Structures are given as structure tokens and as C-alpha cells.
N, CA, C and O atoms as a printed pandas DataFrame, in Angstrom:
     atom_number atom_name residue_name chain_id  residue_number  x_coord  y_coord  z_coord
0              1         N          UNK        A               1  -10.755  -16.802    9.461
1              2        CA          UNK        A               1   -9.695  -15.772    9.464
2              3         C          UNK        A               1   -9.547  -15.223    8.048
3              4         O          UNK        A               1   -9.343  -15.970    7.090
4              5         N          UNK        A               2   -9.654  -13.927    7.942
5              6        CA          UNK        A               2   -9.534  -13.320    6.624
6              7         C          UNK        A               2   -8.100  -12.869    6.383
7              8         O          UNK        A               2   -7.373  -12.522    7.314
8              9         N          UNK        A               3   -7.718  -12.882    5.129
9             10        CA          UNK        A               3   -6.361  -12.481    4.772
10            11         C          UNK        A               3   -6.426  -11.239    3.907
11            12         O          UNK        A               3   -7.129  -11.206    2.898
12            13         N          UNK        A               4   -5.684  -10.216    4.313
13            14        CA          UNK        A               4   -5.655   -8.970    3.561
14            15         C          UNK        A               4   -4.276   -8.822    2.934
15            16         O          UNK        A               4   -3.255   -8.970    3.605
16            17         N          UNK        A               5   -4.262   -8.527    1.645
17            18        CA          UNK        A               5   -2.994   -8.342    0.949
18            19         C          UNK        A               5   -2.876   -6.895    0.518
19            20         O          UNK        A               5   -3.732   -6.378   -0.200
20            21         N          UNK        A               6   -1.820   -6.250    0.955
21            22        CA          UNK        A               6   -1.545   -4.866    0.560
22            23         C          UNK        A               6   -0.621   -4.879   -0.642
23            24         O          UNK        A               6    0.427   -5.525   -0.633
24            25         N          UNK        A               7   -1.019   -4.167   -1.659
25            26        CA          UNK        A               7   -0.141   -4.004   -2.817
26            27         C          UNK        A               7    0.309   -2.554   -2.826
27            28         O          UNK        A               7   -0.517   -1.641   -2.844
28            29         N          UNK        A               8    1.596   -2.346   -2.813
29            30        CA          UNK        A               8    2.089   -0.983   -2.796
30            31         C          UNK        A               8    3.280   -0.813   -3.721
31            32         O          UNK        A               8    4.031   -1.753   -3.981
32            33         N          UNK        A               9    3.433    0.397   -4.209
33            34        CA          UNK        A               9    4.573    0.722   -5.071
34            35         C          UNK        A               9    5.770    1.064   -4.192
35            36         O          UNK        A               9    5.615    1.338   -3.002
36            37         N          UNK        A              10    6.932    1.047   -4.768
37            38        CA          UNK        A              10    8.153    1.363   -4.033
38            39         C          UNK        A              10    8.109    2.766   -3.416
39            40         O          UNK        A              10    8.619    2.991   -2.319
40            41         N          UNK        A              11    7.494    3.699   -4.138
41            42        CA          UNK        A              11    7.529    5.090   -3.711
42            43         C          UNK        A              11    6.566    5.403   -2.568
43            44         O          UNK        A              11    6.676    6.447   -1.925
44            45         N          UNK        A              12    5.615    4.488   -2.318
45            46        CA          UNK        A              12    4.621    4.759   -1.289
46            47         C          UNK        A              12    5.196    4.631    0.106
47            48         O          UNK        A              12    6.254    4.034    0.309
48            49         N          UNK        A              13    4.488    5.196    1.056
49            50        CA          UNK        A              13    4.910    5.196    2.444
50            51         C          UNK        A              13    4.812    3.794    3.032
51            52         O          UNK        A              13    3.716    3.282    3.263
52            53         N          UNK        A              14    5.944    3.193    3.266
53            54        CA          UNK        A              14    5.970    1.815    3.753
54            55         C          UNK        A              14    5.642    1.738    5.237
55            56         O          UNK        A              14    5.090    0.743    5.705
56            57         N          UNK        A              15    5.983    2.790    5.976
57            58        CA          UNK        A              15    5.749    2.778    7.416
58            59         C          UNK        A              15    4.263    2.714    7.744
59            60         O          UNK        A              15    3.856    1.981    8.645
60            61         N          UNK        A              16    3.459    3.473    7.021
61            62        CA          UNK        A              16    2.020    3.465    7.242
62            63         C          UNK        A              16    1.402    2.101    7.001
63            64         O          UNK        A              16    0.500    1.679    7.724
64            65         N          UNK        A              17    1.894    1.414    5.977
65            66        CA          UNK        A              17    1.381    0.086    5.654
66            67         C          UNK        A              17    1.800   -0.920    6.723
67            68         O          UNK        A              17    1.028   -1.808    7.085
68            69         N          UNK        A              18    3.022   -0.776    7.224
69            70        CA          UNK        A              18    3.495   -1.681    8.264
70            71         C          UNK        A              18    2.708   -1.491    9.558
71            72         O          UNK        A              18    2.385   -2.466   10.236
72            73         N          UNK        A              19    2.401   -0.247    9.900
73            74        CA          UNK        A              19    1.599    0.029   11.091
74            75         C          UNK        A              19    0.204   -0.556   10.935
75            76         O          UNK        A              19   -0.330   -1.162   11.863
76            77         N          UNK        A              20   -0.379   -0.372    9.764
77            78        CA          UNK        A              20   -1.706   -0.910    9.492
78            79         C          UNK        A              20   -1.717   -2.431    9.547
79            80         O          UNK        A              20   -2.657   -3.023   10.078
80            81         N          UNK        A              21   -0.696   -3.062    9.010
81            82        CA          UNK        A              21   -0.661   -4.522    8.999
82            83         C          UNK        A              21   -0.449   -5.076   10.405
83            84         O          UNK        A              21   -1.003   -6.122   10.744
84            85         N          UNK        A              22    0.349   -4.386   11.230
85            86        CA          UNK        A              22    0.534   -4.868   12.601
86            87         C          UNK        A              22   -0.728   -4.644   13.434
87            88         O          UNK        A              22   -1.025   -5.419   14.343
88            89         N          UNK        A              23   -1.462   -3.585   13.119
89            90        CA          UNK        A              23   -2.750   -3.346   13.780
90            91         C          UNK        A              23   -3.750   -4.447   13.440
91            92         O          UNK        A              23   -4.449   -4.954   14.317
92            93         N          UNK        A              24   -3.811   -4.814   12.152
93            94        CA          UNK        A              24   -4.721   -5.872   11.726
94            95         C          UNK        A              24   -4.329   -7.220   12.331
95            96         O          UNK        A              24   -5.194   -8.032   12.659
96            97         N          UNK        A              25   -3.030   -7.454   12.476
97            98        CA          UNK        A              25   -2.566   -8.702   13.065
98            99         C          UNK        A              25   -2.986   -8.800   14.530
99           100         O          UNK        A              25   -3.299   -9.884   15.022
100          101         N          UNK        A              26   -2.992   -7.663   15.221
101          102        CA          UNK        A              26   -3.429   -7.661   16.616
102          103         C          UNK        A              26   -4.933   -7.908   16.734
103          104         O          UNK        A              26   -5.418   -8.359   17.772
104          105         N          UNK        A              27   -5.662   -7.608   15.666
105          106        CA          UNK        A              27   -7.101   -7.883   15.628
106          107         C          UNK        A              27   -7.394   -9.314   15.163
107          108         O          UNK        A              27   -8.554   -9.713   15.062
108          109         N          UNK        A              28   -6.338  -10.082   14.882
109          110        CA          UNK        A              28   -6.519  -11.474   14.471
110          111         C          UNK        A              28   -6.724  -11.634   12.978
111          112         O          UNK        A              28   -7.325  -12.612   12.533
112          113         N          UNK        A              29   -6.228  -10.683   12.200
113          114        CA          UNK        A              29   -6.375  -10.754   10.759
114          115         C          UNK        A              29   -4.994  -10.909   10.132
115          116         O          UNK        A              29   -4.079  -10.136   10.415
116          117         N          UNK        A              30   -4.859  -11.913    9.281
117          118        CA          UNK        A              30   -3.568  -12.159    8.652
118          119         C          UNK        A              30   -3.390  -11.221    7.468
119          120         O          UNK        A              30   -4.260  -11.138    6.600
120          121         N          UNK        A              31   -2.280  -10.525    7.431
121          122        CA          UNK        A              31   -2.044   -9.603    6.328
122          123         C          UNK        A              31   -0.675   -9.839    5.717
123          124         O          UNK        A              31    0.233  -10.366    6.360
124          125         N          UNK        A              32   -0.552   -9.444    4.480
125          126        CA          UNK        A              32    0.680   -9.673    3.726
126          127         C          UNK        A              32    0.947   -8.434    2.889
127          128         O          UNK        A              32    0.020   -7.855    2.322
128          129         N          UNK        A              33    2.201   -8.025    2.806
129          130        CA          UNK        A              33    2.548   -6.839    2.022
130          131         C          UNK        A              33    3.280   -7.284    0.770
131          132         O          UNK        A              33    4.293   -7.979    0.844
132          133         N          UNK        A              34    2.761   -6.878   -0.381
133          134        CA          UNK        A              34    3.387   -7.199   -1.660
134          135         C          UNK        A              34    3.950   -5.901   -2.218
135          136         O          UNK        A              34    3.211   -4.934   -2.406
136          137         N          UNK        A              35    5.232   -5.871   -2.481
137          138        CA          UNK        A              35    5.862   -4.669   -3.000
138          139         C          UNK        A              35    5.874   -4.718   -4.522
139          140         O          UNK        A              35    6.601   -5.503   -5.131
140          141         N          UNK        A              36    5.066   -3.876   -5.110
141          142        CA          UNK        A              36    5.026   -3.661   -6.559
142          143         C          UNK        A              36    5.163   -4.934   -7.409
143          144         O          UNK        A              36    6.208   -5.148   -8.022
144          145         N          UNK        A              37    4.132   -5.774   -7.454
145          146        CA          UNK        A              37    4.249   -7.017   -8.215
146          147         C          UNK        A              37    4.302   -6.816   -9.724
147          148         O          UNK        A              37    4.671   -7.728  -10.464
148          149         N          UNK        A              38    3.933   -5.616  -10.180
149          150        CA          UNK        A              38    3.905   -5.357  -11.624
150          151         C          UNK        A              38    5.269   -5.006  -12.183
151          152         O          UNK        A              38    5.453   -4.970  -13.399
152          153         N          UNK        A              39    6.214   -4.749  -11.317
153          154        CA          UNK        A              39    7.547   -4.348  -11.764
154          155         C          UNK        A              39    8.224   -5.457  -12.564
155          156         O          UNK        A              39    8.979   -5.182  -13.497
156          157         N          UNK        A              40    7.953   -6.712  -12.197
157          158        CA          UNK        A              40    8.570   -7.838  -12.906
158          159         C          UNK        A              40    8.065   -7.963  -14.337
159          160         O          UNK        A              40    8.780   -8.429  -15.223
160          161         N          UNK        A              41    6.817   -7.537  -14.549
161          162        CA          UNK        A              41    6.203   -7.683  -15.874
162          163         C          UNK        A              41    6.826   -6.715  -16.882
163          164         O          UNK        A              41    7.081   -7.078  -18.031
164          165         N          UNK        A              42    7.067   -5.476  -16.433
165          166        CA          UNK        A              42    7.591   -4.449  -17.340
166          167         C          UNK        A              42    9.000   -4.786  -17.807
167          168         O          UNK        A              42    9.593   -4.029  -18.575
């Protein structure tokens, strides 16, 4: 089982990523959405 991690900024379209991740989950692929991990560094 492969794991896909989406990295997205706050301003990006969250709905599209959620649809994509639920589609991948239905195909048996585990996915995770990370919201802007670089924000903590700045």
C-alpha cells in the first residue's frame, strides 16, 4: 500500500485536494493532507 502526502498552502483549493484524496482512498491508496508545513518555520 502506497502512501501519498499532499502538501498545500492555505490559499490553495482545498476541495479539489479532498476530492482527490477520497478518490485515491477508494482505489486503496492511503493519503494524507498536510496544510502548509513551512508556516511554522517562518
